[in-house]
N, C-alpha and C positions, 0 to 999 in steps of 0.2 A: 262495830267492825273496825279492825285496824286497817290503816291506809299505809302502804309501803311504796315509796318512790325511790328512784335512782338518783345518784348524784349528777348524772348527765343531764337531768332535767333542769338543773340549776347552774347553767354555764357561768353566770357572772359570779358565782360563789366558789368556783373551782380553785383549788390552791389555798383557800382560806382556812383558818383554824375552825374546827367544828365547834369550839366553845364561843365563837362569835356569831353563830347562827341561831335565831330564835323564831318561834312561831307565835302568832297572835290571832285571836278571832275578834271581830268587831260586832258590837251589839247595837243595832240601830234604835232600839226603843229608848235608850238613854245616851247614845253616842259614846260609849265606852269601849276601850280595848281591854282584853283579858289575855294574859300570856298563858298558853296551854302547854301540857307536857308533851315532849318530843324527845327523840334521841337519834343519833347517827352512829351506825355501826360500820366499822371498817371491814372491807372484803378484800382479800389479796388477789384473787383471780376467780374465774367463773366456776372452778371446780370445788371451791370451798364455801361453806356456809357463813363463816365469819372469821375474823382475826382474834385470837386470844388477846386478853388485855395487855400483856407485857409486849406485844409485837405491834400494837396499834400506832399508826403514824399521826393520827388525830388531825389530819389535813383532809379536806373533802376532795375526793376524786370521782371519776365517772361511775365506778363500780360500787361505791359506798351506798348504803341504804338509809333513807330518812323515814322514820316511823312516827305516826301520830294516830289518834283516835277520831273516827268520823264524828262521834257525838260531841266533840269539843269544837267543831266548826261553827261558824256564826253567819252573819249577814255580809252582803257585799257593801263596800264603802259607797256612799252617795256620790261623792266627787273624787277625782284622782289625788287631789292634795290632801284628803283626809288621812292623817298620818299618826303614828304613835309619838309620844313626847320624848323624843330622843334625837338631838341635833345631828349626831354622827351618822345615824341610819339614813338621813336625808341625802348624804353624800353618795349612797350606794343604791343600786337597784333593789327593788323588792319584787317578790313573786306572789301573784294572786292564784291560788289553787281552788278550783271548784269541783265539787262532787255532787252527783245526782242520785237520788233514791231509784234503784232499778225497778222498784214496783210502782213508782210514781215519778216519772222523769221530770215532771214540772216542778218538783221540790228540789231545790239546790241549796247548797251550803258552801261557805267560803272560809278559807284560812290564808293568812298572809305571812310570808317569811322574810325576815329583816336581817341585815348583816351590820353588826356594830360591836366594837371592842369595849364600849362603855355600858352596854346592857348587862343586867345581872339576872341570873337564872333564879326565878322565884316560883316556878310552877311545882306544885305538889305531884309526886309520881304515883303510879297505880300498883307497881310491883315491889316485892320484898323478897329477899333471898337469905337463907342461913347456910353458909358453906359447910361442907362435910369435914369431919375430923380428919387429920392427916392420914393418908393411906387407905381410906375407904370412900364409899360413895353415898353415905347417909346424909345428904343435903336435903333442904326443904324449900319449896317454891310457894309463894303466896300471891295469888291473883286476887282481884276484887271479889270474885265469885267462888273461889275454890282454894284449897290447900293440897298440894301433892308431896308426900314424903317418900323417901327411898330407904331401902335396906343397906347393909354394909357393902353389897355388891353393886349398888347404883341403881337397882331395879325398883320400880314403883311398888310400895307396900302400904300406901295410905292415900285415899282420896276422900276429901270432905267438900261438901257444899256449905259455904258460909251462911251464918245466920243473917248477915247483912242483906242477902238477896232472898231469904225465905227458907233456907235450909236449916238443918238442926245440928250441924257440926259432927254428925256421926260418920265414922269411917265406912265408906261404901266398898271398899276393896278387900276381898278375902285374900286372893294371891293372883300373880300372874304366872302362867304356865307357858313354856316353849318346848317345842319338840323339833328335832331335825334328824334326818336320815340321809345316808350316802355311803360312798365307798372311798377309803383312804389308802394310798400307797398301792392301789390296784387290787388289794385283797382284804383289807381290814374294814369290816362293816361298821359304820358310825350309827350309833343310836343315842342321840344327844337329848339331854333334858336341860332345864334352866340351871341345874347344878353343875353342868359341865362348862358354863361360861365363867371365865375368871376376870374379875375386876382389874382393869388396868389403870385408868385415870378418868378424870372429868375435865373438860374444857368449858368455861362459861364466859358469857358476856352479859352483864347485868345493866339494866337501864330503867328508866321511868315508865316506859310503855311495853317493853318485852324483855324476856330473859332467854338468851340462847344457851342451850345446854347440850354438849356433845359427850355422850357416854361411850367410852372405849372399853371393849371386852375382848377376850381371846378365848379360843377353843383349845383346851389342854395346853395353853401357853405357846401354841405354835402359830396359829393364824389370828390376826387381829382384825377387828371391824369396828365401826363406830355407828351410834344411834343418835343422830341429830334432831333436836326438837326445839320448836319455838313456843314459848309461853306468853300469852297475852293476858289482859285483865279478865276477859270472859271466855277464852278459848285456848286451845292447844293445837299446834300444828306439827304433825309427825312427818318429818322429811324423808323417812325411810332409811333403812340400813345402807351404808356404803362400805366399799372395800371390795377387793378382788381376791378370790381364792385361787391360789396357784393350782392349776388342773393336774400337775404332776404329783401334788400332795393329795388332793381330795376333790371329789365331784359330789356336790350336795344335790340330792334329788328332791328333797321335800323339806320345807320349813313352815311351821305353824306356830302362831302365838295366840 
């Protein structure tokens, strides 16, 4: 499971560079620290999923999201002064995050967040991304357990379960179909299919733990809407279509995918 936290939970780190924030798990059996994959995504306000890469301020604020995987958490440190080997981090506060198994609340795991400009990011990420060629939406997303490819219009046309988790790499997806009905301009009956959606662009934010992908489409080039998705190592989170249809142009009575 991915764990997503807000920047407001890390008040002592607010205003600091996101490149100076690191996550470590502690392993009691041998007293060692392991840096774990994490990422921080900028959010501009509560109405948007993320900020595209070119607009990121790369400074932690209250709305930003900090993401890591529950499976990377470790043990609780035995004493408060048990610390990573980094002198600068000792000059700053650290945060201890604890998570419980909802099916077994007595099982708890811990992760520790440190602030230091002298730490180096050495954690191996879980996600990979192949950008689309200019002008179309044929990008590819790679999680630990799946591959999702897209056609020129940015719509999924390839789903694979990787051999690494017991799949055979076969393409499971035949096609995706979409239907929409409604009235436009008070008299024009809309009978839409997936072929009526026109590719506009893709906004992405890529990281070690998740990829944010927002596909922008339009209907007949007149009304635009977006389909935001989050891709994690073992799961995909569909945020639902967003956008507002001008009721003076069209009233959609039915949408099915």
